[in-house]
C-alpha positions in Angstrom: 0.8 -88.9 -127.5 -2.7 -88.9 -128.9 -6.0 -90.8 -127.6 -8.4 -92.1 -130.5 -10.8 -94.1 -131.1 -10.5 -97.6 -132.9 -13.7 -95.9 -135.6 -11.5 -93.6 -136.2 -8.6 -95.0 -136.9 -10.3 -97.7 -139.0 -11.9 -94.6 -141.0 -9.1 -92.2 -140.7 -5.8 -95.2 -141.2 -3.9 -92.8 -143.9 -3.7 -89.5 -143.0 -3.0 -91.4 -139.1 -0.2 -93.3 -140.3 1.3 -90.5 -142.4 1.7 -88.5 -138.9 2.8 -91.3 -137.6 5.3 -91.7 -140.2 7.0 -87.3 -139.3 6.9 -88.7 -135.7 3.4 -88.6 -133.9 2.1 -91.5 -131.7 -1.4 -92.4 -130.9 -3.2 -95.1 -129.2 -6.3 -97.1 -130.0 -8.5 -97.6 -127.6 -12.4 -98.8 -127.3 -14.6 -97.6 -125.5 -12.1 -95.3 -123.7 -10.0 -98.6 -123.5 -6.5 -98.9 -124.5 -5.4 -101.3 -126.7 -2.8 -100.5 -128.9 0.0 -97.8 -129.9 1.4 -96.8 -133.2 5.0 -95.7 -133.0 7.2 -94.6 -135.7 10.0 -97.4 -136.2 12.9 -96.2 -135.7 15.3 -95.7 -138.6 16.9 -99.4 -138.6 20.6 -97.2 -138.2 22.7 -97.8 -135.1 24.0 -95.8 -133.0 26.6 -93.7 -133.2 29.3 -95.7 -131.4 31.1 -92.9 -129.1 34.7 -93.9 -128.6 36.5 -93.7 -124.8 33.3 -92.7 -123.5 33.8 -94.6 -119.8 37.6 -93.3 -119.8 39.2 -93.7 -117.0 36.2 -95.4 -115.2 37.5 -98.4 -115.7 40.5 -100.5 -114.0 42.3 -103.6 -115.1 44.8 -105.0 -112.6 48.1 -105.9 -114.1 47.3 -109.1 -113.4 44.0 -110.0 -115.0 44.7 -112.6 -116.9 46.8 -114.8 -114.1 46.0 -118.7 -113.4 42.8 -118.8 -111.3 44.2 -119.9 -108.2 44.1 -124.1 -107.2 40.4 -123.3 -104.7 38.6 -121.8 -107.1 39.7 -124.0 -109.8 38.5 -126.7 -107.5 35.2 -125.7 -107.2 35.0 -125.5 -111.1 36.3 -129.4 -111.5 34.7 -130.5 -108.2 37.4 -132.3 -107.2 41.4 -131.5 -105.7 43.9 -130.1 -108.8 46.3 -132.3 -107.6 
């Protein structure tokens, strides 16, 4: 990433923006101290969905939707289940 001083950024803004639109990034500095970063915008398109990426990595038990035990329900209700 190229560093450019603020005066050069002001005088060459249109050229810098053209370069950024082509993928370059710049750090804008004042007296050698970085102040801002100028980076290209993303294209706004969502990332392509890759179905099956986690195939074989996730296991769901057959009883995953079974009712919770009374002790767990009591903890949420703050009282007994009877």
